[in-house]
N, C-alpha and C positions, 0 to 999 in steps of 0.2 A: 762383376754384374753382366748378367747375361739377358736374352729372352727366354722366359721360363717354357712357353708352349706355343703351340700353333704354327704358321710356315715360316716363321724366323727360328722356331726353337733351337736352341742352343748357342744361338750367336753371340760370341762375347763382345760386350759395346766398351766403346771407347771411355774412359775416365777422364775426367779434368785433374788438370794438373793442380788446379785452384784450390785452399782447404775453403773456399766461402759456396761450394755447388757440395751440397750433401744426397746422393741419391740415395732413392729409397731400397732398405737392404732388400733380395731376394728373397728372405722370409717372409717379411709384408707383402711384398708384393705378391707372392705366391696365396697367401691365405686373402688378401683383398679380391684376386681374379677370381678365386673360387666363389667369390660372392657375387662376383661382377658377369660371369659369362653367360647366363641368360639373356642380358642387355645389350651383347656387345655385337650380336651380327649386323651387320650393315648401319653401325651407329656412326654418330658426326662427332669425331671426339675434340678437346679443345684443352689442351695442356698449357696451363699458366706457370709462371716460372718455372720453365720447362726445363732448364737444369743440362741433363743430359738427354732428354728427349726418352727416356726408359720406360714412362707411365704411358705415353702414345702411344710408341712403337710397341709394348707389348699388346696393347686392346687391336693394333691393327692386325698385329700376327694371328691373333686370335678372333679376329672377324670383324674387326670395326672398317667401315669405307671409307672414310678417311680423317685425315687428323690435323688439327693445324696447333703448333706451337708458338709460344711468346714468351720470350726473354730478352731484356735489354742489353744484356753482357755479350759482346762482340764474339767472344771465346768461344760461350755455351750455344751461341746459334750456328756456330761453325761446325762446333761438335753434333749436335744434331744434326746436321745436313751429311755429316761422315757416319754417325751411326745409322742414319735413314739409309743411307747406301750400302755399308754393310750387311744390312739385314734384307737389301733388295725390296724395301717398301719406300724408296724414295719417290715413285710417283703417286704416292698418296697422301702428300706431305705437302703444307704451305710454312712458312716460318716469317715468323716475324720480329724484328729485332727493333723493339721499343718496348717501354715501361706496360704493365698489364693495365693499370689505370687509363693510358692515353690509349691502348687498343680497346679496350672496353666502352670507352667514350665512343668514340672513331668507328668502331666496326658497324657495317649497316647489314644488319641481318635479312632486310628484307632483300636484298640481290644478293645476297652470299648463305643462305641458310639460318638455320638456328641450331644449335649444338645438341645433343642427347646425352653427351657424358662429359663431364670436365673435371679435370684433376686441377688441385691448388695446392703447391707446397712452396709457399715462400718459404725467404732465410726465417726461421725462428723469431730472433729477436727483431724484427723491422716492423712488427707490428702492422702489416701491412693483408691480414686474412679477414678481417672483419668487413674495412671498406672495400674491398675486392667483391665479396659475397653479399652486397648490399647491393651491389649497381649490376651484376649479374643478370638476374631474372629476365631483362628484355629480352637476352640472346638464348635462353633455353627455349626448348619444344615442352610441350608439356611432359610430364612423369619422368622430364629428364635427371640424371643423376649426378650429384656434384660429391667430388670427395676431398675433403680437407685432410692434411698431416698437420698436428700442432702439437705441442707439450702441453696444454692444457686442455680440458671439456670446453667445449664451445655451447652457448645457448640451444636449446631445443627448437626457438624457432628464429631463422633472421630473413627479415624482407618475407618474400614467399616462399622461402626453402623451409621445409621442416623435418627435422632431425630424422632419420629413418634407421640409422645403426650405427653401434659404436662399437671398434676393436682398439684395444688397448695391447702397448708391447712397452718392453721398460721405459725408454723417454720419447714415447711417441706415441699417439692418440689419432687412431685415422675414424672422423666423422664421414658419415654419407647421409645425404641429405638428398631430399625429392621435392621438386618442383609441383 
């Protein structure tokens, strides 16, 4: 797994030893970021269920101004810091070691800012995606893009999020929503 393009292009990312973290494959990342490129410059990114941090770091490498990573696993948060240092993107990140639900309920967008790009890639079997999507909108800028990774097709409308585009891979469906 590596950073595909931008300032940190080619940097190999550290992978978890755990099998519970499922990093997004390079092939999927490459297709996804071809679509997202026009929206990346100076964007503020939120990477939920961040795992290795590869999606948020890819966005930073390609021009996002800052990224917030959230994962409750201490091994994942340590890995995100190491990968950010390895890519030299560490000055542009904040990492929160807490559950996504707790983060979404406690984050103060009035003082910390709204997000323009969000990645949600929860464990497939945990049924965490829809609840997170429903409480996410107060933290979003107008026209924000929310990217989800799941094994099934999601509804066309979730809260104030409207399905914009769907990408299908073998066992993965990427859904892009606009706020």
